[in-house]
Structures are given as structure tokens and as C-alpha cells.
C-alpha positions as CSV (number, residue, x, y, z in Angstrom):
1,M,-7.3,-1.5,86.3
2,K,-6.5,-5.1,85.9
3,P,-8.6,-5.6,82.2
4,S,-11.1,-8.7,83.0
5,I,-11.4,-12.3,82.0
6,P,-13.4,-12.6,78.9
7,K,-16.6,-14.8,80.0
8,A,-17.9,-15.0,76.2
9,V,-15.5,-14.7,73.9
10,G,-15.8,-14.4,69.7
11,V,-13.8,-16.1,67.0
12,A,-13.8,-14.9,63.6
13,A,-11.3,-16.5,61.1
14,N,-9.5,-15.9,57.4
15,L,-10.9,-19.1,56.4
16,G,-8.3,-18.5,52.9
17,K,-5.7,-20.0,55.4
18,P,-5.1,-23.9,55.4
19,E,-3.3,-23.3,59.3
20,T,-7.0,-21.7,60.6
21,R,-9.0,-24.3,60.3
22,E,-7.5,-26.5,62.7
23,L,-6.6,-23.5,65.2
24,L,-10.1,-22.6,64.9
25,F,-10.7,-26.7,65.8
26,D,-8.1,-25.8,69.1
27,L,-8.9,-22.6,70.2
28,I,-13.1,-23.3,70.2
29,K,-11.8,-26.4,72.8
30,L,-9.8,-24.9,74.8
31,L,-12.3,-21.7,74.7
32,E,-15.6,-24.7,76.1
33,G,-13.1,-26.2,78.1
34,H,-12.2,-23.4,80.3
35,Q,-16.7,-22.4,80.2
36,I,-16.4,-19.6,77.7
37,T,-19.2,-19.6,75.9
38,V,-17.9,-19.3,72.1
39,Y,-19.2,-16.7,69.2
40,L,-18.2,-17.5,66.1
41,D,-18.6,-15.1,62.6
42,Q,-20.5,-17.2,59.5
43,E,-17.8,-18.1,57.8
44,A,-15.8,-19.8,60.8
45,A,-19.3,-21.5,62.3
46,A,-20.0,-23.0,59.1
47,V,-16.4,-24.5,58.8
48,A,-16.4,-25.7,62.9
49,G,-20.2,-27.4,62.0
50,R,-21.6,-25.1,64.5
51,P,-24.2,-22.8,63.2
52,D,-26.3,-22.6,66.8
53,Q,-22.9,-20.2,67.4
54,A,-23.3,-17.9,64.1
55,R,-24.2,-14.7,64.5
56,P,-22.7,-12.0,61.8
57,L,-20.0,-9.6,63.2
58,K,-22.0,-6.1,64.9
59,D,-24.0,-8.0,67.2
60,I,-20.6,-10.7,68.0
61,A,-19.6,-6.8,69.0
62,T,-22.1,-6.4,71.2
63,E,-22.6,-9.4,73.4
64,T,-18.8,-10.7,73.7
65,D,-15.9,-10.0,75.9
66,M,-13.2,-9.6,73.6
67,I,-13.0,-10.8,70.1
68,I,-10.5,-13.8,69.2
69,V,-9.0,-12.7,65.2
70,L,-7.1,-15.3,63.5
71,G,-5.1,-14.0,60.1
72,G,-3.6,-10.9,58.8
73,D,-3.9,-6.9,59.4
74,G,-5.9,-7.6,56.9
75,T,-8.5,-10.1,58.4
76,I,-8.1,-7.8,61.3
77,L,-9.3,-4.2,59.8
78,R,-12.4,-6.8,58.3
79,V,-14.0,-6.9,61.7
80,A,-12.6,-3.5,63.4
81,R,-14.8,-2.0,60.3
82,D,-17.8,-5.0,60.7
83,M,-17.8,-4.3,64.7
84,D,-19.7,-0.9,63.5
85,G,-17.9,1.3,66.5
86,A,-18.1,-1.0,68.8
87,E,-15.2,-1.5,71.6
88,V,-14.7,-5.0,72.3
89,P,-10.7,-5.6,72.5
90,I,-8.9,-7.8,69.9
91,L,-7.0,-10.1,70.3
92,G,-5.6,-10.8,66.3
93,V,-3.8,-13.5,66.1
94,N,-1.2,-13.4,62.8
95,L,-1.5,-16.0,60.2
96,G,-0.5,-13.4,57.8
97,N,3.1,-12.0,56.8
98,L,3.9,-9.3,58.6
99,G,1.2,-8.5,61.0
100,F,1.9,-4.9,62.9
101,L,-1.9,-5.4,64.6
102,T,-1.7,-9.4,65.2
103,S,-0.2,-9.4,68.3
104,V,0.0,-13.4,68.6
105,P,1.9,-15.7,66.6
106,S,-0.3,-19.0,65.6
107,D,2.7,-21.0,67.9
108,G,1.5,-18.7,70.7
109,L,-1.9,-18.3,70.7
110,A,-2.0,-21.3,74.5
111,K,0.3,-19.8,76.0
112,A,-1.7,-16.2,75.2
113,M,-4.7,-17.6,76.1
114,A,-3.7,-18.7,79.2
115,S,-2.3,-14.9,80.6
116,I,-5.2,-13.8,79.0
117,L,-7.4,-16.4,81.5
118,Q,-5.8,-14.9,84.6
119,G,-6.4,-11.0,83.6
120,E,-2.6,-11.2,82.2
121,Y,-2.8,-8.7,78.8
122,D,-3.2,-4.7,78.2
123,V,-5.4,-2.9,75.8
124,S,-3.8,-0.7,72.8
125,V,-6.5,2.1,72.5
126,R,-6.3,2.8,68.6
127,H,-7.3,6.0,67.5
128,T,-9.4,6.6,63.8
129,I,-10.1,8.9,61.6
130,Q,-14.1,8.9,59.8
131,T,-13.2,10.4,55.7
132,T,-16.5,12.0,54.5
133,L,-17.0,11.8,50.8
134,L,-18.4,15.1,49.5
135,R,-19.8,15.9,45.4
136,G,-21.5,19.1,44.9
137,G,-21.6,20.6,48.3
138,S,-23.5,16.9,49.9
139,R,-21.8,14.7,51.9
140,M,-22.5,11.0,49.4
141,E,-20.9,8.7,52.5
142,T,-18.5,8.6,55.8
143,H,-16.1,5.8,57.0
144,R,-13.9,4.8,59.8
145,A,-10.6,4.2,58.8
146,L,-8.2,2.7,61.2
147,N,-5.0,2.9,59.1
148,D,-6.1,5.3,56.4
149,A,-8.2,6.2,53.4
150,V,-6.6,6.6,50.0
151,I,-6.3,8.8,46.8
152,S,-5.1,7.1,44.4
153,R,-5.8,6.6,40.5
154,G,-6.5,4.3,38.4
155,A,-4.2,2.0,36.6
156,F,-4.4,3.3,33.2
157,S,-4.5,7.2,34.9
158,R,-2.5,10.1,34.1
159,I,-1.5,12.2,37.5
160,V,-3.9,14.0,39.2
161,R,-4.0,17.5,41.1
162,L,-5.3,17.7,44.3
163,R,-6.1,20.8,46.5
164,L,-5.7,21.1,50.1
165,Y,-6.9,22.5,53.2
166,I,-5.9,22.7,56.6
167,D,-9.4,24.1,59.3
168,D,-10.1,25.8,56.2
169,E,-7.0,27.4,55.5
170,W,-5.4,27.0,52.3
171,L,-2.3,24.9,52.2
172,T,-1.4,23.8,49.0
173,E,-1.8,21.5,45.0
174,Y,-0.4,18.7,45.1
175,V,0.7,17.1,40.9
176,C,0.9,14.3,42.2
177,D,-0.3,9.8,42.0
178,G,-2.7,10.2,44.7
179,M,-3.1,11.4,48.5
180,I,-2.3,9.4,52.2
181,F,-4.4,9.8,55.0
182,A,-2.9,7.7,58.0
183,T,-3.8,7.5,61.5
184,A,-0.9,6.9,63.7
185,T,-1.8,2.1,63.1
186,G,-1.7,3.2,59.7
187,S,1.8,4.5,59.9
188,T,3.7,1.8,59.3
189,A,0.9,0.5,56.3
190,Y,1.0,2.6,52.8
191,S,1.9,5.7,54.3
192,L,5.8,4.6,55.5
193,S,5.6,3.1,51.7
194,A,5.1,6.4,50.5
195,G,8.1,7.7,52.6
196,G,5.3,8.8,56.1
197,P,6.8,9.1,59.5
198,I,6.0,6.1,61.5
199,L,4.1,7.9,65.1
200,M,3.8,6.4,68.0
201,P,0.2,3.8,68.4
202,A,-1.0,6.0,71.2
203,A,-0.8,9.1,69.0
204,R,-4.0,10.8,68.2
205,A,-1.9,13.0,65.4
206,Y,-2.1,11.7,61.7
207,I,-0.9,11.5,59.0
208,L,-1.0,13.8,55.5
209,T,1.3,11.7,53.2
210,P,1.4,12.8,49.0
211,I,2.2,9.2,46.8
212,C,5.0,10.6,44.5
213,P,4.8,14.6,44.5
214,H,6.4,15.8,41.4
215,A,8.3,18.8,43.5
216,L,10.2,18.0,45.7
217,S,9.5,19.7,48.3
218,N,6.1,18.4,48.6
219,R,6.5,16.6,52.0
220,P,4.5,14.2,54.5
221,I,2.6,16.5,57.2
222,V,1.4,15.9,60.6
223,A,-2.0,16.5,62.0
224,D,-2.9,17.3,65.0
225,E,-6.3,15.3,66.0
226,K,-8.4,18.8,65.8
227,S,-7.9,19.6,62.6
228,V,-9.7,19.2,60.1
229,V,-8.3,19.0,57.0
230,R,-10.4,18.7,53.2
231,C,-8.9,17.2,49.5
232,Q,-10.4,18.8,46.9
233,V,-10.3,16.9,43.3
234,I,-8.9,20.3,40.6
235,S,-8.0,18.2,37.7
236,A,-7.8,14.2,37.3
237,A,-7.3,12.0,33.3
238,G,-9.0,8.8,33.7
239,E,-10.1,6.9,36.9
240,L,-10.5,7.9,40.8
241,L,-10.8,6.0,44.1
242,L,-11.2,6.5,47.7
243,T,-9.9,3.3,49.6
244,I,-10.7,2.9,53.8
245,D,-8.5,0.5,54.5
246,G,-8.5,-2.1,51.5
247,Q,-11.8,-2.9,52.1
248,V,-13.9,0.0,50.9
249,Q,-13.9,1.5,47.5
250,T,-15.6,4.6,45.8
251,R,-15.3,6.4,42.5
252,M,-14.9,9.6,43.0
253,Q,-15.4,12.6,40.3
254,V,-12.9,15.4,39.6
255,G,-14.5,18.2,42.3
256,D,-15.1,16.0,44.8
257,E,-14.1,16.6,48.5
258,V,-12.9,14.3,50.4
259,E,-12.9,15.7,54.0
260,V,-11.0,13.7,57.5
261,R,-11.0,14.5,61.0
262,S,-10.9,12.4,63.9
263,S,-12.5,10.4,65.6
264,R,-14.2,9.7,69.0
265,Q,-14.5,5.6,67.9
266,A,-11.7,3.7,69.3
267,V,-10.4,-0.1,68.8
268,H,-8.8,-2.0,71.4
269,L,-6.3,-4.9,70.6
270,V,-5.2,-6.9,72.9
271,T,-1.5,-7.3,73.7
272,P,0.7,-9.6,75.5
273,V,2.0,-7.9,78.9
274,K,5.0,-5.1,78.4
275,H,4.8,-5.7,74.9
276,A,7.8,-4.1,72.6
277,Y,6.1,-1.3,70.0
278,F,9.9,-1.2,69.0
279,E,11.0,-4.5,69.2
280,V,7.8,-5.4,66.9
281,L,9.0,-2.3,64.8
282,R,12.7,-3.4,64.4
283,Q,11.2,-7.4,63.8
284,K,9.4,-6.0,60.9
285,L,11.2,-3.2,59.2
286,K,14.0,-6.1,59.7
287,W,15.6,-2.8,61.5
288,S,19.5,-3.0,62.0
289,G,20.3,-4.9,66.2
290,S,23.8,-3.1,66.2
291,N,24.3,-0.2,68.1
292,V,27.1,0.8,65.6
């Protein structure tokens, strides 16, 4: 089914980047020139001098047909979290350095919008994971991650010992610096740096990647979408943190468990028609284009 032409669009921006302000004004002018209703996140509305169009992102996600994010991957992760599970499509405009989640360069925004306003675009469905912190058998907090959930030690902490179970079956104990639970989307982020595999974006599986394991035989594992993983902290000397998408951070204690499972909620990313995923990989990871 052909994507619909948006009639109402939300805009969120990382205004810490110098080029964002001019791009924001150009985008608002372009959208309103096509009689599209525009809502702005609080910071963008303040900069644009349009307080009447300001909305919390949670509300923008329920009142619009698309959200355009001016920033890098970190900005998209923040917006996806603040949307509180709404599945309105997100168009990422890359003002960052790497930009796996942002599909349009800043100088290509006008061209991309011309296609979108004719209904010519695709939507990539990205699956997420649900992460729950348990302490003493009680569920302390639950978060959804688009990229990853990471158990990591503080800067001056020693190694940790983690015990893993998959579907209540004991897997092994890792002596390591931490553990990464990554989605297919997050497979090109921290997990990749730690030696994890790359999954195709539509894959519903997720990855368990140990950080600097002391046993060379401890390798990353790919869990299927129905698997439930539990990771228990057996011992740790010093600070231990659980971080969700690099955005939310919680202190952990010895004995705590992290439960990871596939989430029913997904994030929808707008991509240009015939978006070439492997071309993006070659470009972002600086792979050789040679056939040799």
C-alpha cells in the first residue's frame, strides 16, 4: 500500500548543533507552504518564536502523520523514547556524524520532502526490546530500547560476574566488563564495537554481546524473538549501571536481574524509495567498494 501524504507533521530538533536553526526555519516554511499543519517540540517552538505550536512529543505523536527529526541518531533515540510507544513514522535528517537511523542528509531535505509530499517514500519497521530491572523478585522499572540495553561497570570499577539464562535454561557465567543486549537496529552501534554481528534491520532477533570477556570462548549469541533472557549480577566491585539507548541510566546492585524480551511495540522510520541498506553500511563503516 502506498504511504499516505502527511497532513500534519511534528518537528523535533537538536538545537545544540549550529546548522539546525536555519534548517528548522526552512522546514517550517516548506511545510506551511504546502498547507501542512506543523507542531513543534518545546525547544524548537521557543527558537522559532511559535509558542502556540508547541507540544510535548507524546502529544505530537498522536496528532501528526509524521515526525521529522533534525539531529543525529541520539536525537532519534530520544524522540522514539518520548513518543511513548506511538508508531507514527519518523524521518531522520542527519546533522550528526554517523547516522545509521537518519536516512536523509541535511542538504537533501528539500528533495526528500518533495518525494514525501507526493507519497513517495518507504517505512522501515524496527523492532524493539523490553528490558525490566528486577530486585529481590520485584519489578523495579521497565524500559523499551530501540538500539540496546547495556549493563556496564563504572570508570573505576573492577570486572563483574554475570549469570545468563535463556528461557529459564542456564547458559553460562561471564566474567567481563558488562553485557550488551542489542536489537537488529542496534547491531551497528555499541554491540558492533564489542564484536557483535550485524543483523538486517527487519530481523526480530536480538543479540547478547559480552563486553571484554575474560574467556575468549565467550562469543556473542543471537536470541530469537520468542526468547526471554535473564541476566543476574553475581558479583561486582564498584559502580554498576544499566543504560537504555544511551538515554536512561539506573544504578544496579549485586543480586539484581535484568530481563530482556522482544517488545510488541515497533519504531517506524521513513526512508527514501529504494533505500539501499548495504550502500549505507559501506559508506558508514567505510568498507571497500572493490570486488578484490
